[in-house]
C-alpha positions as CSV (number, residue, x, y, z in Angstrom):
1,M,43.2,30.2,35.6
2,H,44.3,26.1,33.7
3,T,45.6,26.0,30.4
4,I,45.7,23.1,27.8
5,S,48.2,21.8,25.9
6,I,46.9,19.3,22.7
7,S,50.5,18.3,20.9
8,K,50.5,18.1,17.2
9,R,49.7,14.5,16.6
10,S,46.9,14.7,19.5
11,L,45.2,17.4,17.8
12,F,45.8,16.3,14.0
13,S,44.1,12.6,15.9
14,L,41.5,14.8,16.9
15,I,40.4,16.6,13.7
16,I,40.6,13.1,11.8
17,L,38.2,11.7,14.6
18,S,36.0,15.0,13.7
19,L,36.1,13.7,10.0
20,L,34.4,10.9,10.7
21,C,32.2,12.0,13.3
22,L,30.5,13.9,10.2
23,D,30.9,11.9,7.5
24,S,28.7,9.3,9.7
25,T,26.3,11.7,10.3
26,L,25.6,12.8,7.0
27,F,25.8,9.0,5.8
28,A,23.3,8.6,8.0
29,Q,21.7,11.2,6.8
30,K,21.2,9.8,3.7
31,L,20.2,6.5,4.5
32,G,17.5,8.4,6.1
33,Q,18.0,7.3,9.6
34,R,16.7,10.3,10.9
35,K,15.8,11.6,14.0
36,I,12.8,10.3,15.9
37,V,10.3,13.4,16.6
38,K,6.6,12.9,18.0
39,P,5.3,16.8,17.3
40,P,2.1,16.7,19.7
41,Q,-0.4,18.0,17.4
42,I,-0.4,15.3,15.0
43,A,-2.6,12.3,15.7
44,L,-0.9,8.6,13.9
45,P,-3.6,7.0,11.9
46,V,-4.7,3.6,13.4
47,I,-3.5,0.9,10.2
48,F,-3.8,-2.9,8.9
49,T,-0.5,-4.9,7.9
50,C,0.0,-8.2,7.1
51,G,2.6,-10.4,6.0
52,E,4.9,-13.3,5.4
53,D,4.1,-14.4,8.5
54,H,0.6,-15.5,8.1
55,A,-0.5,-12.6,10.0
56,V,-2.8,-10.1,9.9
57,K,-2.3,-6.7,12.4
58,R,-3.8,-3.9,13.4
59,L,-1.7,-1.0,15.4
60,N,-4.3,2.4,16.5
61,A,-3.4,5.4,17.1
62,K,-1.1,4.7,20.5
63,G,1.1,2.7,18.4
64,M,-0.7,-1.0,20.7
65,M,-0.8,-3.6,18.3
66,S,-2.9,-6.8,18.1
67,P,-3.2,-9.8,15.7
68,I,-6.4,-9.5,14.2
69,G,-6.2,-13.1,12.9
70,A,-3.9,-15.6,11.2
71,H,-3.9,-17.6,8.1
72,S,-1.8,-20.9,7.0
73,D,0.7,-19.1,4.8
74,K,1.2,-16.1,3.5
75,V,-1.2,-12.9,3.4
76,T,-0.7,-11.7,-0.2
77,A,-4.1,-9.4,-0.7
78,M,-6.4,-7.7,1.6
79,A,-9.1,-5.0,2.0
80,L,-11.0,-3.5,4.8
81,V,-14.2,-2.4,5.0
82,S,-16.3,0.4,6.9
83,G,-19.6,0.5,7.9
84,T,-22.0,1.6,10.7
85,Q,-21.3,-1.8,12.3
86,G,-18.1,-1.8,12.7
87,S,-14.8,-2.2,9.9
88,L,-13.8,-6.1,8.4
89,I,-11.2,-7.5,7.1
90,V,-11.2,-9.5,4.0
91,S,-7.7,-11.3,3.9
92,G,-6.5,-13.6,0.6
93,D,-3.4,-16.1,0.8
94,A,-1.0,-17.5,-0.9
95,I,-2.9,-20.9,-1.5
96,G,-5.7,-19.2,-2.3
97,N,-8.0,-19.0,0.4
98,I,-9.5,-15.7,2.0
99,K,-11.0,-15.2,5.0
100,V,-13.2,-12.1,6.6
101,W,-12.5,-10.8,10.2
102,N,-13.9,-8.3,12.5
103,T,-11.4,-6.3,13.5
104,A,-12.9,-4.7,17.0
105,Y,-13.3,-8.5,18.5
106,S,-10.8,-9.9,15.8
107,R,-13.9,-12.4,15.3
108,L,-13.0,-14.6,12.1
109,L,-16.1,-14.6,10.2
110,L,-15.9,-16.3,7.1
111,E,-13.3,-18.9,5.6
112,Q,-13.7,-19.7,2.1
113,R,-11.4,-21.6,-0.7
114,A,-11.2,-18.9,-3.5
115,H,-9.0,-19.9,-5.4
116,D,-6.2,-23.0,-6.8
117,K,-3.6,-20.5,-6.6
118,A,-2.7,-17.6,-5.1
119,V,-5.4,-14.6,-4.5
120,T,-3.3,-11.7,-6.1
121,A,-5.8,-8.9,-4.9
122,L,-9.5,-8.7,-3.5
123,A,-11.7,-5.9,-3.5
124,V,-14.9,-5.2,-1.5
125,S,-18.0,-3.7,-2.9
126,P,-19.1,0.2,-2.0
127,D,-22.3,-1.9,-0.1
128,G,-20.5,-4.2,1.7
129,K,-21.7,-7.2,0.4
130,T,-20.5,-8.9,-2.1
131,I,-16.0,-9.7,-2.8
132,A,-14.1,-9.8,-5.7
133,T,-10.9,-11.9,-6.0
134,T,-8.2,-11.9,-8.2
135,G,-6.3,-16.0,-8.8
136,E,-3.1,-16.2,-9.7
137,E,-4.7,-18.5,-11.9
138,G,-6.0,-15.9,-13.9
139,R,-9.6,-15.8,-13.0
140,L,-11.8,-13.3,-11.6
141,R,-14.5,-14.8,-9.3
142,L,-17.9,-12.8,-7.2
143,W,-18.7,-14.0,-3.7
144,D,-21.2,-13.4,-1.4
145,R,-19.7,-11.3,1.7
146,K,-22.0,-12.9,4.8
147,T,-22.4,-16.5,2.8
148,G,-19.5,-16.8,1.0
149,K,-21.6,-18.5,-1.9
150,R,-19.5,-17.7,-5.6
151,Q,-22.1,-15.5,-7.3
152,F,-19.5,-15.2,-10.7
153,E,-16.2,-15.7,-12.7
154,V,-14.1,-14.2,-15.6
155,Q,-11.3,-16.4,-17.2
156,G,-8.3,-14.7,-19.1
157,V,-7.3,-12.1,-16.5
158,Q,-4.0,-13.8,-17.3
159,G,-0.8,-12.0,-15.0
160,A,-0.7,-11.0,-10.8
161,S,-2.9,-8.4,-10.8
162,P,-1.5,-5.7,-8.8
163,A,-4.5,-4.2,-7.6
164,L,-8.3,-4.5,-8.0
165,F,-10.8,-1.7,-7.9
166,Y,-15.0,-1.1,-7.2
167,S,-16.5,2.5,-8.9
168,L,-17.8,4.8,-6.1
169,D,-21.3,3.5,-7.3
170,G,-20.2,-0.1,-7.0
171,K,-21.5,-0.1,-10.8
172,I,-17.5,-0.7,-12.3
173,L,-15.2,-3.3,-11.1
174,Y,-10.9,-2.5,-12.0
175,A,-8.6,-5.0,-12.0
176,T,-4.6,-3.7,-13.9
177,T,-2.9,-6.1,-14.9
178,P,0.4,-6.3,-15.7
179,M,-0.5,-3.9,-19.2
180,E,-3.8,-3.6,-19.1
181,L,-6.2,-2.0,-17.3
182,L,-10.0,-4.4,-17.4
183,S,-12.9,-3.2,-16.3
184,W,-16.4,-4.7,-16.0
185,R,-20.0,-3.6,-15.2
186,V,-21.7,-5.0,-12.6
187,V,-25.1,-5.8,-13.2
188,N,-27.4,-7.4,-9.8
189,L,-29.8,-9.8,-10.5
190,L,-33.1,-10.5,-8.9
191,N,-31.7,-13.2,-6.7
192,G,-29.4,-11.0,-5.1
193,A,-26.5,-12.6,-7.0
194,R,-23.8,-10.2,-9.7
195,H,-23.3,-10.2,-13.3
196,L,-20.6,-9.5,-14.8
197,Y,-20.2,-7.5,-17.9
198,P,-17.2,-7.3,-19.4
199,E,-15.4,-3.2,-21.1
200,P,-12.9,-3.3,-23.8
201,N,-9.3,-3.7,-22.5
202,Q,-7.2,-0.7,-22.0
203,Q,-3.4,-1.1,-22.8
204,L,-1.7,1.0,-20.1
205,G,1.7,0.7,-22.2
206,T,4.4,-1.0,-22.5
207,A,6.0,-0.9,-18.7
208,K,5.0,-4.0,-16.2
209,V,2.8,-2.3,-13.6
210,N,3.5,-3.7,-9.8
211,A,1.0,-1.8,-8.2
212,A,-1.8,0.8,-8.3
213,A,-4.2,2.9,-6.1
214,I,-7.6,4.7,-6.8
215,S,-8.3,8.5,-6.0
216,L,-11.0,9.2,-3.4
217,D,-13.0,10.6,-6.7
218,G,-12.5,7.3,-8.8
219,S,-11.7,9.2,-10.8
220,H,-7.4,7.9,-11.5
221,L,-5.5,5.6,-10.7
222,A,-2.1,6.1,-10.1
223,L,0.4,3.2,-12.3
224,A,4.3,2.0,-9.9
225,C,5.9,0.6,-12.9
226,E,8.9,-0.7,-13.3
227,D,10.4,1.8,-15.3
228,S,10.5,3.9,-12.2
229,Y,7.6,6.3,-13.2
230,V,3.9,6.6,-12.0
231,R,1.8,7.5,-14.4
232,I,-1.3,9.2,-13.8
233,W,-4.4,7.0,-15.8
234,N,-7.7,9.0,-16.3
235,I,-10.6,6.3,-15.8
236,V,-13.1,8.7,-17.7
237,T,-11.0,9.7,-21.0
238,K,-8.8,6.3,-20.8
239,H,-6.1,8.3,-22.0
240,E,-2.6,8.5,-19.7
241,E,-2.4,12.7,-18.2
242,T,1.4,12.4,-16.9
243,K,4.0,10.1,-16.1
244,I,6.5,11.2,-13.9
245,L,10.2,10.2,-13.6
246,V,10.6,9.2,-9.5
247,S,13.3,7.0,-8.7
248,E,16.2,5.1,-10.9
249,F,15.1,1.7,-9.2
250,P,11.5,-0.9,-10.0
251,L,8.4,0.8,-7.6
252,T,6.7,-1.3,-6.2
253,A,4.1,0.8,-3.7
254,V,1.7,4.5,-4.5
255,A,-0.8,6.4,-2.7
256,W,-2.6,9.1,-2.5
257,T,-3.5,12.0,-0.3
258,S,-7.3,11.8,0.1
259,N,-7.8,15.4,-1.8
260,G,-5.8,14.2,-4.8
261,Q,-3.2,16.6,-4.8
262,W,-0.6,14.7,-3.0
263,I,0.5,10.9,-4.5
264,A,3.8,8.9,-2.6
265,A,5.8,6.3,-4.6
266,G,7.5,3.9,-3.4
267,D,10.7,1.5,-4.6
268,T,12.7,-1.5,-4.6
269,R,15.3,0.0,-2.3
270,G,13.6,1.9,0.0
271,N,12.8,5.4,-1.4
272,I,10.1,7.3,-1.0
273,R,8.8,10.4,-3.0
274,V,5.4,13.1,-2.4
275,W,5.0,15.4,-5.3
276,E,2.3,17.6,-6.0
277,V,0.1,15.9,-8.9
278,S,-0.3,18.8,-10.7
279,T,2.6,20.7,-11.3
280,G,4.9,17.7,-10.3
281,K,6.9,19.2,-7.9
282,A,8.6,17.4,-5.4
283,R,7.4,17.6,-1.4
284,L,9.9,15.0,0.4
285,F,12.0,12.9,-0.9
286,L,13.2,10.3,2.3
287,C,15.4,7.5,1.6
288,R,15.6,3.8,3.9
289,A,18.5,2.0,1.7
290,G,17.7,-1.5,2.0
291,A,14.5,-2.7,2.1
292,S,12.0,-2.6,-0.2
293,V,8.8,-0.5,0.1
294,R,5.8,-2.9,0.4
295,G,2.9,-0.6,1.2
296,L,2.3,3.4,1.5
297,G,-0.7,5.3,2.3
298,F,-1.6,8.9,4.0
299,S,-4.2,9.4,7.1
300,S,-7.0,10.9,6.5
301,N,-6.3,14.3,6.3
302,G,-2.9,14.2,5.2
303,Q,-0.7,15.1,8.1
304,V,1.4,11.7,7.8
305,L,2.4,9.2,5.5
306,V,2.7,5.3,6.1
307,S,4.7,3.4,5.0
308,A,5.9,-0.6,5.5
309,N,8.9,-2.3,4.1
310,S,10.1,-5.5,3.3
311,K,11.6,-6.1,6.6
312,G,8.2,-6.3,8.7
313,M,8.3,-2.5,9.3
314,V,6.2,0.7,9.7
315,H,7.7,3.6,9.6
316,F,5.3,6.7,10.2
317,W,6.7,10.1,8.7
318,E,5.2,14.0,8.7
319,A,4.1,14.3,5.4
320,S,4.6,17.9,5.0
321,G,8.7,18.5,6.9
322,G,9.6,13.7,6.3
323,L,10.8,13.9,10.0
324,L,10.2,10.8,11.7
325,I,7.1,10.2,14.3
326,S,7.4,7.1,14.9
327,Q,8.1,3.3,14.0
328,K,7.8,-0.1,14.7
329,P,8.4,-4.2,14.2
330,I,5.2,-5.4,13.1
331,H,6.2,-8.8,10.6
332,L,8.4,-11.4,11.2
333,N,9.4,-11.0,8.2
334,G,7.9,-8.6,5.2
335,I,5.1,-6.9,5.4
336,T,2.4,-7.9,2.1
337,Q,0.2,-4.6,2.9
338,L,-0.7,-1.6,4.1
339,T,-3.5,-0.2,4.5
340,V,-4.7,3.0,6.7
341,L,-7.9,3.7,8.5
342,P,-10.2,6.0,6.4
């Protein structure tokens, strides 16, 4: 039998080293640097991203990245159009241009000068025929998706619009400004163009809205605000139903699950929190300190939460337990928007 003797000095050094290792492990866990796991039963969703590097990209379910196209400046807004003929991506940039791409072949279908300044938000009508855009100069415009012809314009949409939405039936168009929810009735004209009739503005409160997401049934908006609260706004009753304190930092992204039961929100420090809407009970808290969250989205079955950040990284999380499934650098600079394929 062999015995190993350790001096008091060596034993003391070993204890100190163990404590340092333990401290480093706890620190890494605090920053959310979790070990990547790949549960075989969970399939990753297809996602689309746009970024400060002027590019629009797709990441498929196998984690393979492919370019859709590029702008001549930072891409500031993006919308996905799904149909029987495949998916289209509409993207807008910091100098006012919009482009329409076929996602299957990465083919440019339309390029249009939409605004004098940056495009701040995009939406496509449910029938896929009309593109709605807001610009930094304060105008909302409607465009024919195939021809690029401008159909209608509304002035006085003051402030950058974090979000633009159609109702499920396409009869109402909503725009969030930092303090208001604006809405217009959409009327189809005989020549195929569309006209907007304004409805009364709805004050969203005193806190600046940085991002917004509409529930899949079109009944509620989730507003991610500068004061660290997410506010749930009932579009039907035109009232705030609840607000939840998510973080101690300004919120920058928000997303619903498809069944409307859960919401995720992210902040400027990279923190992400998921909670149950009906009870306000927290489900997950994820931390990626040092990189602002630029986009969030759930897979259609709610099993995967996808986050994008200001360093150009995308992370896939197992939504029920918070395990990190996969991570991938997508853009050279920050990601400006993330869309998950339904």
